[in-house]
MOPAC internal coordinates of N, CA, C and O (Angstrom, degrees):
PM7 1SCF
backbone

  N    0.0000 0     0.00 0     0.00 0    0    0    0
  C    1.3769 1     0.00 0     0.00 0    1    0    0
  C    1.5905 1   112.35 1     0.00 0    2    1    0
  O    1.2310 1   122.39 1   138.72 1    3    2    1
  N    1.4215 1   113.03 1   -41.28 1    3    2    1
  C    1.4475 1   115.22 1   176.28 1    5    3    2
  C    1.5235 1   111.87 1   -63.19 1    6    5    3
  O    1.2310 1   120.48 1   144.69 1    7    6    5
  N    1.2960 1   116.70 1   -35.31 1    7    6    5
  C    1.4725 1   120.97 1   179.59 1    9    7    6
  C    1.5269 1   111.30 1   -61.16 1   10    9    7
  O    1.2310 1   120.29 1   137.87 1   11   10    9
  N    1.3210 1   117.05 1   -42.13 1   11   10    9
  C    1.4641 1   123.29 1   178.12 1   13   11   10
  C    1.5193 1   110.58 1   -61.30 1   14   13   11
  O    1.2310 1   120.99 1   138.70 1   15   14   13
  N    1.3494 1   115.71 1   -41.30 1   15   14   13
  C    1.4856 1   117.96 1  -177.38 1   17   15   14
  C    1.4868 1   108.74 1   -71.13 1   18   17   15
  O    1.2310 1   119.40 1   142.77 1   19   18   17
  N    1.3408 1   118.74 1   -37.23 1   19   18   17
  C    1.4568 1   121.34 1   179.48 1   21   19   18
  C    1.5438 1   110.10 1   -63.94 1   22   21   19
  O    1.2310 1   120.46 1   131.67 1   23   22   21
  N    1.3065 1   116.72 1   -48.33 1   23   22   21
  C    1.5191 1   120.37 1  -179.82 1   25   23   22
  C    1.5169 1   109.35 1   -64.00 1   26   25   23
  O    1.2310 1   119.89 1   140.47 1   27   26   25
  N    1.3244 1   117.81 1   -39.53 1   27   26   25
  C    1.5118 1   118.29 1   177.94 1   29   27   26
  C    1.4938 1   111.48 1   -64.61 1   30   29   27
  O    1.2310 1   120.09 1   138.99 1   31   30   29
  N    1.3168 1   117.42 1   -41.01 1   31   30   29
  C    1.4470 1   120.98 1   178.60 1   33   31   30
  C    1.4976 1   114.11 1   -63.69 1   34   33   31
  O    1.2310 1   121.02 1   139.26 1   35   34   33
  N    1.3267 1   115.65 1   -40.74 1   35   34   33
  C    1.4900 1   119.83 1   177.98 1   37   35   34
  C    1.5038 1   110.09 1   -66.40 1   38   37   35
  O    1.2310 1   119.38 1   138.84 1   39   38   37
  N    1.2928 1   118.79 1   -41.16 1   39   38   37
  C    1.4875 1   120.54 1   178.25 1   41   39   38
  C    1.5008 1   111.32 1   -64.90 1   42   41   39
  O    1.2310 1   119.62 1   142.40 1   43   42   41
  N    1.3565 1   118.33 1   -37.60 1   43   42   41
  C    1.4530 1   119.71 1   177.12 1   45   43   42
  C    1.5116 1   112.28 1   -65.27 1   46   45   43
  O    1.2310 1   120.48 1   139.43 1   47   46   45
  N    1.3823 1   116.68 1   -40.57 1   47   46   45
  C    1.4279 1   119.36 1   178.65 1   49   47   46
  C    1.5520 1   113.80 1   -68.20 1   50   49   47
  O    1.2310 1   121.16 1   145.79 1   51   50   49
  N    1.3181 1   115.38 1   -34.21 1   51   50   49
  C    1.5109 1   121.26 1   179.66 1   53   51   50
  C    1.5487 1   107.11 1   -60.93 1   54   53   51
  O    1.2310 1   119.99 1   144.21 1   55   54   53
  N    1.3177 1   117.62 1   -35.79 1   55   54   53
  C    1.4730 1   118.63 1  -175.26 1   57   55   54
  C    1.5925 1   110.19 1   -73.21 1   58   57   55
  O    1.2310 1   120.04 1   167.01 1   59   58   57
  N    1.3053 1   117.53 1   -12.99 1   59   58   57
  C    1.4796 1   120.78 1  -176.51 1   61   59   58
  C    1.5470 1   110.29 1   -85.86 1   62   61   59
  O    1.2310 1   119.61 1   160.74 1   63   62   61
  N    1.2799 1   118.36 1   -19.26 1   63   62   61
  C    1.4449 1   120.42 1  -178.81 1   65   63   62
  C    1.5010 1   113.14 1   -78.69 1   66   65   63
  O    1.2310 1   121.52 1   -40.72 1   67   66   65
  N    1.3408 1   114.69 1   139.28 1   67   66   65
  C    1.4554 1   120.41 1   179.35 1   69   67   66
  C    1.5180 1   108.76 1   -73.72 1   70   69   67
  O    1.2310 1   120.14 1   -36.07 1   71   70   69
  N    1.2979 1   117.34 1   143.93 1   71   70   69
  C    1.4730 1   118.93 1   179.17 1   73   71   70
  C    1.5541 1   108.78 1   -66.58 1   74   73   71
  O    1.2310 1   122.27 1   -41.01 1   75   74   73
  N    1.3222 1   113.26 1   138.99 1   75   74   73
  C    1.5004 1   121.49 1  -178.39 1   77   75   74
  C    1.5135 1   110.89 1  -113.50 1   78   77   75
  O    1.2310 1   121.59 1   -26.81 1   79   78   77
  N    1.3445 1   114.56 1   153.19 1   79   78   77
  C    1.4785 1   119.85 1   170.62 1   81   79   78
  C    1.5128 1   110.34 1   -74.80 1   82   81   79
  O    1.2310 1   119.49 1    -5.45 1   83   82   81
  N    1.3070 1   118.58 1   174.55 1   83   82   81
  C    1.4564 1   122.27 1   176.71 1   85   83   82
  C    1.5411 1   112.60 1   -62.40 1   86   85   83
  O    1.2310 1   121.26 1   157.49 1   87   86   85
  N    1.3283 1   115.20 1   -22.51 1   87   86   85
  C    1.4806 1   121.38 1  -179.61 1   89   87   86
  C    1.5114 1   112.59 1   -90.42 1   90   89   87
  O    1.2310 1   119.60 1   175.55 1   91   90   89
  N    1.3655 1   118.37 1    -4.45 1   91   90   89
  C    1.3981 1   122.36 1  -179.65 1   93   91   90
  C    1.5168 1   117.00 1    94.85 1   94   93   91
  O    1.2310 1   119.82 1  -171.76 1   95   94   93
  N    1.3149 1   117.94 1     8.24 1   95   94   93
  C    1.4772 1   120.35 1   179.57 1   97   95   94
  C    1.4982 1   111.33 1   -94.66 1   98   97   95
  O    1.2310 1   120.30 1   -27.83 1   99   98   97
  N    1.3309 1   117.02 1   152.17 1   99   98   97
  C    1.4419 1   122.51 1  -179.83 1  101   99   98
  C    1.5461 1   112.23 1   -62.86 1  102  101   99
  O    1.2310 1   120.43 1   -50.09 1  103  102  101
  N    1.3020 1   116.79 1   129.91 1  103  102  101
  C    1.4867 1   117.80 1   176.22 1  105  103  102
  C    1.4915 1   112.49 1   -73.00 1  106  105  103
  O    1.2310 1   120.03 1   145.22 1  107  106  105
  N    1.3301 1   117.54 1   -34.78 1  107  106  105
  C    1.4784 1   121.97 1   177.40 1  109  107  106
  C    1.5323 1   108.56 1  -129.48 1  110  109  107
  O    1.2310 1   119.94 1   -46.72 1  111  110  109
  N    1.3278 1   117.72 1   133.28 1  111  110  109
  C    1.4306 1   120.88 1   174.65 1  113  111  110
  C    1.5112 1   111.75 1   -76.76 1  114  113  111
  O    1.2310 1   118.97 1   -33.02 1  115  114  113
  N    1.2883 1   119.58 1   146.98 1  115  114  113
  C    1.4670 1   121.94 1   176.09 1  117  115  114
  C    1.5198 1   110.80 1   -60.66 1  118  117  115
  O    1.2310 1   120.10 1   -29.62 1  119  118  117
  N    1.3107 1   117.41 1   150.38 1  119  118  117
  C    1.4502 1   125.61 1  -179.11 1  121  119  118
  C    1.5200 1   108.11 1   -57.35 1  122  121  119
  O    1.2310 1   120.41 1   -49.61 1  123  122  121
  N    1.3554 1   116.81 1   130.39 1  123  122  121
  C    1.4229 1   124.59 1   176.44 1  125  123  122
  C    1.5263 1   114.78 1    88.48 1  126  125  123
  O    1.2310 1   119.07 1   171.30 1  127  126  125
  N    1.3194 1   119.38 1    -8.70 1  127  126  125
  C    1.4796 1   120.90 1  -178.94 1  129  127  126
  C    1.5387 1   111.35 1   -69.62 1  130  129  127
  O    1.2310 1   120.31 1   142.89 1  131  130  129
  N    1.3391 1   117.02 1   -37.11 1  131  130  129
  C    1.4587 1   119.40 1   179.21 1  133  131  130
  C    1.5351 1   109.30 1   -62.84 1  134  133  131
  O    1.2310 1   120.09 1   138.33 1  135  134  133
  N    1.3170 1   117.43 1   -41.67 1  135  134  133
  C    1.4745 1   119.07 1  -177.86 1  137  135  134
  C    1.5044 1   113.15 1   -66.71 1  138  137  135
  O    1.2310 1   120.65 1   148.86 1  139  138  137
  N    1.3485 1   116.37 1   -31.14 1  139  138  137
  C    1.4997 1   120.28 1  -175.85 1  141  139  138
  C    1.5382 1   108.19 1   -83.72 1  142  141  139
  O    1.2310 1   118.16 1   144.35 1  143  142  141
  N    1.2748 1   121.12 1   -35.65 1  143  142  141
  C    1.5017 1   124.33 1  -174.07 1  145  143  142
  C    1.5017 1   111.91 1   -63.13 1  146  145  143
  O    1.2310 1   121.91 1   -40.06 1  147  146  145
  N    1.3342 1   113.95 1   139.94 1  147  146  145
  C    1.4814 1   120.19 1   176.84 1  149  147  146
  C    1.4874 1   108.26 1   -68.69 1  150  149  147
  O    1.2310 1   119.92 1   -21.07 1  151  150  149
  N    1.3471 1   117.75 1   158.93 1  151  150  149
  C    1.4687 1   121.29 1   178.90 1  153  151  150
  C    1.5223 1   110.04 1   -72.63 1  154  153  151
  O    1.2310 1   122.24 1   -12.26 1  155  154  153
  N    1.3295 1   113.32 1   167.74 1  155  154  153
  C    1.4573 1   125.15 1   176.96 1  157  155  154
  C    1.5427 1   113.14 1    65.35 1  158  157  155
  O    1.2310 1   120.99 1  -142.62 1  159  158  157
  N    1.3134 1   115.71 1    37.38 1  159  158  157
  C    1.4314 1   123.27 1   173.07 1  161  159  158
  C    1.4905 1   109.39 1  -122.65 1  162  161  159
  O    1.2310 1   119.14 1   -35.88 1  163  162  161
  N    1.2957 1   119.25 1   144.12 1  163  162  161
  C    1.4737 1   123.53 1  -176.27 1  165  163  162
  C    1.5538 1   109.82 1   -77.86 1  166  165  163
  O    1.2310 1   119.81 1   -86.79 1  167  166  165
  N    1.3068 1   117.97 1    93.21 1  167  166  165
  C    1.5023 1   119.96 1  -178.65 1  169  167  166
  C    1.5313 1   111.26 1   -83.05 1  170  169  167
  O    1.2310 1   121.06 1  -178.16 1  171  170  169
  N    1.3127 1   115.57 1     1.84 1  171  170  169
  C    1.5014 1   117.92 1   176.35 1  173  171  170
  C    1.5079 1   110.83 1   -86.93 1  174  173  171
  O    1.2310 1   118.81 1   166.47 1  175  174  173
  N    1.3289 1   119.88 1   -13.53 1  175  174  173
  C    1.4106 1   123.84 1   179.34 1  177  175  174
  C    1.5565 1   111.89 1  -133.50 1  178  177  175
  O    1.2310 1   121.47 1  -101.38 1  179  178  177
  N    1.3599 1   114.80 1    78.62 1  179  178  177
  C    1.4546 1   121.08 1  -176.51 1  181  179  178
  C    1.5415 1   108.70 1  -119.53 1  182  181  179
  O    1.2310 1   121.82 1   -38.65 1  183  182  181
  N    1.3427 1   114.12 1   141.35 1  183  182  181
  C    1.4227 1   120.30 1   173.57 1  185  183  182
  C    1.5186 1   111.27 1  -138.78 1  186  185  183
  O    1.2310 1   119.94 1   -14.14 1  187  186  185
  N    1.3565 1   117.73 1   165.86 1  187  186  185
  C    1.4217 1   120.76 1   175.44 1  189  187  186
  C    1.5430 1   107.58 1  -104.23 1  190  189  187
  O    1.2310 1   121.76 1   -55.04 1  191  190  189
  N    1.3264 1   114.23 1   124.96 1  191  190  189
  C    1.4791 1   119.24 1   178.89 1  193  191  190
  C    1.5300 1   106.26 1   -77.80 1  194  193  191
  O    1.2310 1   120.58 1   -60.55 1  195  194  193
  N    1.3601 1   116.50 1   119.45 1  195  194  193
  C    1.4724 1   120.01 1  -178.10 1  197  195  194
  C    1.5075 1   113.77 1   -67.17 1  198  197  195
  O    1.2310 1   119.56 1   161.06 1  199  198  197
  N    1.3045 1   118.45 1   -18.94 1  199  198  197
  C    1.4657 1   121.99 1   178.24 1  201  199  198
  C    1.5223 1   115.71 1   -74.28 1  202  201  199
  O    1.2310 1   120.99 1   142.72 1  203  202  201
  N    1.3438 1   115.72 1   -37.28 1  203  202  201
  C    1.4295 1   119.18 1   179.49 1  205  203  202
  C    1.5615 1   115.01 1  -118.88 1  206  205  203
  O    1.2310 1   120.92 1   172.80 1  207  206  205
  N    1.3040 1   115.85 1    -7.20 1  207  206  205
  C    1.4922 1   119.61 1   178.92 1  209  207  206
  C    1.4822 1   113.66 1    71.92 1  210  209  207
  O    1.2310 1   119.54 1  -164.27 1  211  210  209
  N    1.3399 1   118.49 1    15.73 1  211  210  209
  C    1.4481 1   124.29 1   179.07 1  213  211  210
  C    1.5091 1   112.84 1  -100.64 1  214  213  211
  O    1.2310 1   121.37 1   -25.85 1  215  214  213
  N    1.3395 1   114.99 1   154.15 1  215  214  213
  C    1.5152 1   119.42 1   175.37 1  217  215  214
  C    1.4994 1   108.81 1   -79.17 1  218  217  215
  O    1.2310 1   120.40 1   -40.89 1  219  218  217
  N    1.3199 1   116.84 1   139.11 1  219  218  217
  C    1.4734 1   124.16 1   175.90 1  221  219  218
  C    1.5141 1   104.76 1  -129.35 1  222  221  219
  O    1.2310 1   121.60 1   -29.67 1  223  222  221
  N    1.3451 1   114.55 1   150.33 1  223  222  221
  C    1.4651 1   120.20 1   178.31 1  225  223  222
  C    1.5065 1   111.56 1  -126.72 1  226  225  223
  O    1.2310 1   120.39 1   -24.31 1  227  226  225
  N    1.2925 1   116.87 1   155.69 1  227  226  225
  C    1.4740 1   121.07 1  -178.94 1  229  227  226
  C    1.5575 1   108.35 1   -85.86 1  230  229  227
  O    1.2310 1   123.26 1   -55.33 1  231  230  229
  N    1.3080 1   111.36 1   124.67 1  231  230  229
  C    1.5116 1   120.30 1   178.39 1  233  231  230
  C    1.5230 1   108.69 1  -105.77 1  234  233  231
  O    1.2310 1   119.36 1   -64.86 1  235  234  233
  N    1.2772 1   118.83 1   115.14 1  235  234  233
  C    1.4400 1   122.32 1   177.89 1  237  235  234
  C    1.5482 1   109.53 1   -92.77 1  238  237  235
  O    1.2310 1   120.30 1   -85.95 1  239  238  237
  N    1.3009 1   117.04 1    94.05 1  239  238  237
  C    1.4400 1   122.24 1  -179.19 1  241  239  238
  C    1.4951 1   113.11 1   -86.84 1  242  241  239
  O    1.2310 1   119.87 1    -4.94 1  243  242  241
  N    1.3721 1   117.85 1   175.06 1  243  242  241
  C    1.4212 1   118.81 1  -177.25 1  245  243  242
  C    1.5227 1   113.90 1   -69.75 1  246  245  243
  O    1.2310 1   119.97 1   160.06 1  247  246  245
  N    1.3219 1   117.66 1   -19.94 1  247  246  245
  C    1.4623 1   121.11 1  -176.34 1  249  247  246
  C    1.5411 1   110.48 1  -111.30 1  250  249  247
  O    1.2310 1   120.19 1   138.01 1  251  250  249
  N    1.3133 1   117.25 1   -41.99 1  251  250  249
  C    1.4519 1   121.30 1  -177.36 1  253  251  250
  C    1.5175 1   111.93 1  -145.82 1  254  253  251
  O    1.2310 1   122.01 1   -15.20 1  255  254  253
  N    1.3295 1   113.76 1   164.80 1  255  254  253
  C    1.5021 1   119.33 1   175.74 1  257  255  254
  C    1.5347 1   105.27 1  -109.67 1  258  257  255
  O    1.2310 1   122.02 1   -46.79 1  259  258  257
  N    1.2815 1   113.74 1   133.21 1  259  258  257
  C    1.4921 1   120.53 1  -174.85 1  261  259  258
  C    1.5128 1   109.91 1  -142.08 1  262  261  259
  O    1.2310 1   119.84 1   -19.66 1  263  262  261
  N    1.2670 1   117.91 1   160.34 1  263  262  261
  C    1.4853 1   125.28 1   172.98 1  265  263  262
  C    1.4785 1   110.12 1   -91.66 1  266  265  263
  O    1.2310 1   120.03 1   -47.97 1  267  266  265
  N    1.3366 1   117.55 1   132.03 1  267  266  265
  C    1.4578 1   124.37 1   178.18 1  269  267  266
  C    1.4868 1   108.02 1  -124.92 1  270  269  267
  O    1.2310 1   119.94 1   -31.53 1  271  270  269
  N    1.4055 1   117.72 1   148.47 1  271  270  269
  C    1.4328 1   118.80 1   176.13 1  273  271  270
  C    1.5641 1   110.50 1   -64.82 1  274  273  271
  O    1.2310 1   121.33 1   -42.32 1  275  274  273
  N    1.3665 1   115.05 1   137.68 1  275  274  273
  C    1.4338 1   121.41 1   177.28 1  277  275  274
  C    1.5178 1   107.00 1   -73.78 1  278  277  275
  O    1.2310 1   118.77 1   -52.18 1  279  278  277
  N    1.3061 1   119.96 1   127.82 1  279  278  277
  C    1.5012 1   121.96 1  -174.30 1  281  279  278
  C    1.5167 1   107.86 1  -113.89 1  282  281  279
  O    1.2310 1   123.05 1   -30.04 1  283  282  281
  N    1.3745 1   111.75 1   149.96 1  283  282  281
  C    1.4396 1   117.64 1   176.45 1  285  283  282
  C    1.5476 1   108.95 1   -85.30 1  286  285  283
  O    1.2310 1   120.52 1    -5.38 1  287  286  285
  N    1.2691 1   116.61 1   174.62 1  287  286  285
  C    1.4954 1   119.69 1  -179.51 1  289  287  286
  C    1.4799 1   112.51 1   -60.13 1  290  289  287
  O    1.2310 1   119.51 1   153.39 1  291  290  289
  N    1.3301 1   118.53 1   -26.61 1  291  290  289
  C    1.4861 1   121.87 1   178.12 1  293  291  290
  C    1.5313 1   113.16 1   -86.14 1  294  293  291
  O    1.2310 1   120.83 1  -176.19 1  295  294  293
  N    1.3273 1   116.01 1     3.81 1  295  294  293
  C    1.5202 1   120.65 1   173.92 1  297  295  294
  C    1.5026 1   113.52 1    94.18 1  298  297  295
  O    1.2310 1   119.83 1   171.46 1  299  298  297
  N    1.3253 1   117.94 1    -8.54 1  299  298  297
  C    1.4840 1   119.78 1  -177.82 1  301  299  298
  C    1.5225 1   110.33 1   -83.21 1  302  301  299
  O    1.2310 1   121.81 1   -29.86 1  303  302  301
  N    1.3453 1   114.15 1   150.14 1  303  302  301
  C    1.5269 1   115.22 1   175.91 1  305  303  302
  C    1.5395 1   109.44 1   -69.60 1  306  305  303
  O    1.2310 1   122.46 1   -31.42 1  307  306  305
  N    1.3494 1   112.89 1   148.58 1  307  306  305
  C    1.4809 1   120.45 1   178.41 1  309  307  306
  C    1.5132 1   106.43 1   -94.17 1  310  309  307
  O    1.2310 1   120.61 1   -57.67 1  311  310  309
  N    1.3441 1   116.44 1   122.33 1  311  310  309
  C    1.4663 1   119.54 1  -177.90 1  313  311  310
  C    1.5147 1   109.82 1  -131.93 1  314  313  311
  O    1.2310 1   120.56 1   -23.30 1  315  314  313
  N    1.3281 1   116.54 1   156.70 1  315  314  313
  C    1.4699 1   122.67 1   173.81 1  317  315  314
  C    1.4956 1   106.03 1   -83.97 1  318  317  315
  O    1.2310 1   119.02 1    -8.10 1  319  318  317
  N    1.3099 1   119.47 1   171.90 1  319  318  317
  C    1.4207 1   123.33 1   178.34 1  321  319  318
  C    1.5225 1   108.93 1   -68.35 1  322  321  319
  O    1.2310 1   120.11 1   -48.92 1  323  322  321
  N    1.2627 1   117.39 1   131.08 1  323  322  321
  C    1.5310 1   122.80 1   178.28 1  325  323  322
  C    1.5053 1   106.32 1   -81.80 1  326  325  323
  O    1.2310 1   119.60 1   -39.40 1  327  326  325
  N    1.3048 1   118.38 1   140.60 1  327  326  325
  C    1.4591 1   122.36 1   176.50 1  329  327  326
  C    1.5677 1   108.41 1   -65.49 1  330  329  327
  O    1.2310 1   121.81 1   -31.47 1  331  330  329
  N    1.3031 1   114.14 1   148.53 1  331  330  329
  C    1.4513 1   119.12 1   178.43 1  333  331  330
  C    1.5284 1   111.56 1   -66.71 1  334  333  331
  O    1.2310 1   119.90 1   -43.62 1  335  334  333
  N    1.2797 1   117.79 1   136.38 1  335  334  333
  C    1.4472 1   120.52 1   179.50 1  337  335  334
  C    1.4793 1   109.87 1   -96.49 1  338  337  335
  O    1.2310 1   121.27 1   -34.11 1  339  338  337
  N    1.3494 1   115.17 1   145.89 1  339  338  337
  C    1.4788 1   121.19 1   177.82 1  341  339  338
  C    1.4834 1   111.38 1   -94.70 1  342  341  339
  O    1.2310 1   121.00 1   -45.50 1  343  342  341
  N    1.2897 1   115.69 1   134.50 1  343  342  341
  C    1.4710 1   120.68 1   176.11 1  345  343  342
  C    1.4973 1   108.23 1   -98.93 1  346  345  343
  O    1.2310 1   120.49 1   -41.30 1  347  346  345
  N    1.3175 1   116.66 1   138.70 1  347  346  345
  C    1.4483 1   119.21 1   178.23 1  349  347  346
  C    1.5634 1   108.88 1  -109.29 1  350  349  347
  O    1.2310 1   120.56 1   -18.43 1  351  350  349
  N    1.3150 1   116.53 1   161.57 1  351  350  349
  C    1.4501 1   121.39 1  -175.04 1  353  351  350
  C    1.5452 1   107.46 1   -83.96 1  354  353  351
  O    1.2310 1   117.92 1   173.34 1  355  354  353
  N    1.2778 1   121.57 1    -6.66 1  355  354  353
  C    1.4504 1   122.29 1  -176.61 1  357  355  354
  C    1.5097 1   112.19 1   -83.89 1  358  357  355
  O    1.2310 1   120.10 1   180.00 1  359  358  357

């Protein structure tokens, strides 16, 4: 019974992930992200950084290619909701 619950939970979580390209970029941006993002950013190559939960885009510069935080029109980074952290008494 526990095995069925575990498999069912994993299948449910798998459905929550956005489809990714072979390079790890989002195939489709979430609704409203394009309207919030500042201009002159590569919205064709966006990923979510698992360490900070923020969107990052690939910037192809003249010397190197690097990931930069995706910024809103007001200059702030665009992030997903961070999970609540648990504080321990120790």
